[in-house]
C-alpha positions as semicolon CSV with decimal commas, in nm:
position;residue;x (nm);y (nm);z (nm)
1;X;-0,496;-3,087;0,631
2;X;-0,456;-2,714;0,717
3;X;-0,592;-2,496;0,436
4;X;-0,471;-2,133;0,362
5;X;-0,613;-1,902;0,105
6;X;-0,385;-1,640;-0,049
7;X;-0,615;-1,368;-0,174
8;X;-0,556;-1,204;-0,515
9;X;-0,768;-1,028;-0,781
10;X;-0,919;-1,150;-1,111
11;X;-0,641;-0,990;-1,311
12;X;-0,384;-1,199;-1,128
13;X;-0,570;-1,533;-1,055
14;X;-0,235;-1,717;-0,994
15;X;-0,088;-1,419;-0,801
16;X;0,161;-1,166;-0,899
17;X;0,499;-1,337;-0,983
18;X;0,664;-1,194;-0,675
19;X;0,371;-1,297;-0,447
20;X;0,378;-1,640;-0,593
21;X;0,717;-1,697;-0,415
22;X;0,516;-1,751;-0,097
23;X;0,350;-2,074;-0,217
24;X;0,641;-2,313;-0,213
25;X;0,754;-2,230;0,143
26;X;0,395;-2,260;0,273
27;X;0,361;-2,601;0,108
28;X;0,696;-2,716;0,248
29;X;0,555;-2,639;0,592
30;X;0,277;-2,891;0,520
31;X;-0,001;-2,639;0,446
32;X;-0,252;-2,673;0,167
33;X;-0,245;-2,335;-0,003
34;X;-0,440;-2,193;-0,300
35;X;-0,471;-1,851;-0,456
36;X;-0,830;-1,717;-0,439
37;X;-0,982;-1,433;-0,617
38;X;-1,168;-1,204;-0,366
39;X;-1,450;-1,124;-0,610
40;X;-1,523;-1,489;-0,681
41;X;-1,863;-1,530;-0,509
42;X;-1,840;-1,912;-0,535
43;X;-1,558;-1,930;-0,280
44;X;-1,650;-2,053;0,066
45;X;-1,406;-1,854;0,281
46;X;-1,515;-2,032;0,593
47;X;-1,345;-2,355;0,482
48;X;-1,000;-2,198;0,516
49;X;-0,808;-2,209;0,837
50;X;-0,649;-1,881;0,748
51;X;-0,697;-1,625;0,473
52;X;-0,407;-1,390;0,387
53;X;-0,470;-1,077;0,180
54;X;-0,187;-1,028;-0,072
55;X;-0,255;-0,884;-0,419
56;X;-0,619;-0,773;-0,439
57;X;-0,501;-0,462;-0,619
58;X;-0,830;-0,390;-0,795
59;X;-0,992;-0,286;-0,473
60;X;-0,977;0,084;-0,513
61;X;-1,238;0,093;-0,791
62;X;-1,483;-0,104;-0,568
63;X;-1,366;-0,027;-0,215
64;X;-1,718;-0,054;-0,056
65;X;-1,759;-0,395;-0,199
66;X;-1,400;-0,485;-0,080
67;X;-1,463;-0,379;0,275
68;X;-1,797;-0,564;0,291
69;X;-1,612;-0,874;0,162
70;X;-1,327;-0,841;0,416
71;X;-1,573;-0,810;0,714
72;X;-1,733;-1,129;0,605
73;X;-1,414;-1,339;0,586
74;X;-1,316;-1,530;0,906
75;X;-0,955;-1,546;1,014
76;X;-0,833;-1,282;0,771
77;X;-0,490;-1,131;0,807
78;X;-0,433;-0,849;0,838
79;X;-0,789;-0,802;0,978
80;X;-1,090;-0,633;0,822
81;X;-1,076;-0,327;1,061
82;X;-0,713;-0,262;0,955
83;X;-0,801;-0,298;0,586
84;X;-1,083;-0,053;0,613
85;X;-0,855;0,202;0,794
86;X;-0,559;0,152;0,558
87;X;-0,728;0,149;0,219
88;X;-0,820;0,519;0,249
89;X;-0,507;0,736;0,274
90;X;-0,682;0,973;0,510
91;X;-0,517;0,743;0,771
92;X;-0,215;0,977;0,725
93;X;-0,407;1,232;0,933
94;X;-0,418;0,982;1,210
95;X;-0,050;0,928;1,198
96;X;0,013;1,296;1,201
97;X;-0,209;1,338;1,499
98;X;0,011;1,074;1,679
99;X;0,319;1,294;1,613
100;X;0,446;1,074;1,329
101;X;0,622;1,301;1,068
102;X;0,431;1,248;0,740
103;X;0,443;1,405;0,402
104;X;0,235;1,734;0,436
105;X;-0,103;1,673;0,280
106;X;-0,401;1,884;0,194
107;X;-0,729;1,702;0,158
108;X;-0,972;1,810;-0,107
109;X;-1,314;1,636;-0,072
110;X;-1,552;1,645;-0,369
111;X;-1,798;1,856;-0,168
112;X;-1,553;2,120;-0,076
113;X;-1,409;2,435;-0,248
114;X;-1,089;2,353;-0,443
115;X;-0,802;2,580;-0,373
116;X;-0,477;2,446;-0,540
117;X;-0,130;2,576;-0,476
118;X;-0,010;2,825;-0,737
119;X;0,361;2,761;-0,712
120;X;0,595;2,460;-0,686
121;X;0,572;2,108;-0,789
122;X;0,275;1,901;-0,644
123;X;0,146;1,546;-0,654
124;X;-0,245;1,504;-0,685
125;X;-0,390;1,159;-0,626
126;X;-0,710;1,009;-0,481
127;X;-0,714;0,907;-0,117
128;X;-0,836;0,572;-0,226
129;X;-0,596;0,428;-0,488
130;X;-0,336;0,170;-0,549
131;X;-0,041;0,118;-0,777
132;X;-0,002;0,494;-0,861
133;X;-0,318;0,480;-1,064
134;X;-0,485;0,823;-1,101
135;X;-0,180;1,006;-0,967
136;X;-0,006;1,289;-1,139
137;X;0,283;1,539;-1,077
138;X;0,228;1,904;-1,169
139;X;0,443;2,216;-1,192
140;X;0,176;2,461;-1,084
141;X;0,329;2,765;-1,257
142;X;0,277;2,603;-1,599
143;X;0,030;2,307;-1,543
144;X;-0,233;2,455;-1,322
145;X;-0,519;2,400;-1,574
146;X;-0,428;2,034;-1,614
147;X;-0,398;1,993;-1,231
148;X;-0,744;2,148;-1,188
149;X;-0,885;1,914;-1,453
150;X;-0,737;1,613;-1,284
151;X;-0,897;1,711;-0,947
152;X;-1,230;1,772;-1,113
153;X;-1,227;1,433;-1,284
154;X;-1,152;1,257;-0,948
155;X;-1,419;1,460;-0,774
156;X;-1,673;1,350;-1,043
157;X;-1,595;0,995;-0,933
158;X;-1,671;1,089;-0,572
159;X;-1,309;1,076;-0,458
160;X;-1,124;1,282;-0,205
161;X;-0,802;1,423;-0,363
162;X;-0,468;1,447;-0,180
163;X;-0,235;1,739;-0,258
164;X;0,122;1,682;-0,154
165;X;0,436;1,878;-0,233
166;X;0,657;1,672;-0,455
167;X;0,962;1,555;-0,267
168;X;1,244;1,615;-0,527
169;X;1,492;1,398;-0,350
170;X;1,292;1,100;-0,487
171;X;1,432;1,185;-0,831
172;X;1,787;1,124;-0,696
173;X;1,762;0,874;-0,413
174;X;1,410;0,731;-0,454
175;X;1,181;0,605;-0,175
176;X;1,295;0,372;0,096
177;X;1,052;0,089;0,177
178;X;1,093;-0,108;0,498
179;X;0,925;-0,445;0,523
180;X;0,807;-0,600;0,856
181;X;0,691;-0,953;0,900
182;X;0,530;-1,070;1,221
183;X;0,631;-0,744;1,391
184;X;0,994;-0,779;1,304
185;X;1,203;-0,595;1,049
186;X;1,264;-0,818;0,744
187;X;1,429;-0,624;0,466
188;X;1,428;-0,301;0,271
189;X;1,428;-0,185;-0,089
190;X;1,465;0,135;-0,281
191;X;1,202;0,245;-0,523
192;X;1,285;0,479;-0,810
193;X;1,075;0,783;-0,901
194;X;0,747;0,691;-1,060
195;X;0,559;1,011;-1,132
196;X;0,706;1,186;-1,440
197;X;0,437;1,437;-1,498
198;X;0,060;1,490;-1,523
199;X;-0,175;1,196;-1,513
200;X;-0,216;1,047;-1,859
201;X;-0,406;0,734;-1,777
202;X;-0,286;0,383;-1,695
203;X;-0,425;0,064;-1,839
204;X;-0,224;-0,173;-1,622
205;X;-0,319;-0,281;-1,275
206;X;-0,019;-0,095;-1,129
207;X;0,264;0,120;-1,258
208;X;0,598;-0,055;-1,307
209;X;0,856;0,023;-1,041
210;X;1,242;0,028;-1,042
211;X;1,345;-0,172;-0,730
212;X;1,682;-0,235;-0,578
213;X;1,775;-0,396;-0,249
214;X;1,872;-0,161;0,029
215;X;2,047;-0,149;0,372
216;X;1,876;0,101;0,598
217;X;2,010;0,269;0,909
218;X;1,882;0,264;1,269
219;X;1,718;0,608;1,218
220;X;1,499;0,474;0,936
221;X;1,398;0,171;1,135
222;X;1,313;0,374;1,433
223;X;1,086;0,609;1,233
224;X;0,927;0,311;1,058
225;X;0,861;0,146;1,398
226;X;0,720;0,477;1,538
227;X;0,479;0,483;1,247
228;X;0,379;0,114;1,308
229;X;0,316;0,186;1,670
230;X;0,047;0,440;1,567
231;X;-0,144;0,181;1,365
232;X;-0,477;0,129;1,539
233;X;-0,439;-0,234;1,654
234;X;-0,319;-0,420;1,963
235;X;-0,240;-0,729;1,757
236;X;0,098;-0,805;1,596
237;X;0,075;-0,734;1,226
238;X;0,131;-1,035;1,004
239;X;0,299;-0,807;0,754
240;X;0,351;-0,427;0,701
241;X;0,550;-0,197;0,481
242;X;0,654;0,162;0,565
243;X;0,764;0,400;0,281
244;X;1,000;0,678;0,371
245;X;1,117;0,979;0,173
246;X;1,348;1,277;0,238
247;X;1,190;1,616;0,271
248;X;1,332;1,959;0,331
249;X;1,284;1,908;0,703
250;X;1,415;1,545;0,714
251;X;1,284;1,208;0,668
252;X;0,904;1,167;0,651
253;X;0,658;0,876;0,609
254;X;0,495;0,868;0,269
255;X;0,281;0,552;0,342
256;X;0,224;0,284;0,603
257;X;0,073;-0,017;0,421
258;X;-0,079;-0,299;0,624
259;X;-0,358;-0,415;0,378
260;X;-0,210;-0,549;0,061
261;X;0,149;-0,410;0,005
262;X;0,405;-0,560;-0,226
263;X;0,672;-0,712;-0,007
264;X;0,934;-0,756;-0,273
265;X;1,030;-1,117;-0,189
266;X;1,261;-1,131;-0,488
267;X;1,495;-0,885;-0,322
268;X;1,552;-1,088;-0,006
269;X;1,587;-1,460;-0,060
270;X;1,460;-1,557;0,293
271;X;1,162;-1,322;0,312
272;X;0,895;-1,544;0,158
273;X;0,998;-1,833;0,389
274;X;0,992;-1,581;0,687
275;X;0,633;-1,488;0,602
276;X;0,537;-1,850;0,546
277;X;0,655;-1,938;0,897
278;X;0,459;-1,646;1,040
279;X;0,139;-1,766;0,859
280;X;0,197;-2,119;0,994
281;X;0,227;-1,985;1,350
282;X;-0,102;-1,821;1,311
283;X;-0,279;-2,130;1,192
């Protein structure tokens, strides 16, 4: 019997409810499938014919351990090299170097001198992070002290900080997330604005999102596929998600996620079965 592991974290041992939609179609294809917590050292990953990373959303606080784990797992999708590249958002610099239009980003490493903008609305967040944890939105004319304190706290944790101008269109139209499965466009959703002000702490694994289905145009798909073409791999990605947002100069890429993105199965009835078939083909 072909065995597939779906990787999760200790906080979600039975998977996130949306991700759990993948289990039934995999079993209908005749696969033995079980959720497995990546930090569970008793798991023998070699016994699985395929291991699929899905909701290991606690990786950011222990990324070195996570990368070491990924490199030791055979038949992991997407692969360990991509996971290492994609779990530090400094990959945006690689996309920019490949002429992909991305949100303008200033990188503030913990060892460097900090020079924050003095005007406008800015997002500050760590380059290694998930679920909008440790991210804040600041009006620099009135919240500069809070912004500087946030950066200092992240630097004390050894984290590089990203400073990005806040894209105000998000408050009206949200972000557009395009999901790809096995290299093909699957579906899209709209995400409402998530950052309402300075960082105040977050006890949950991720910040709740307002999600609605979305039909995207050819221009969005072309941009998403341009971004995916810049991902450093010659293999077809099992899954990917590209987040787009409107800026003053047009549509830009906010993130390209190929490690552990939510795929929002609940907003496309066929998408979980689509991924299940892609997994079965890889087995």
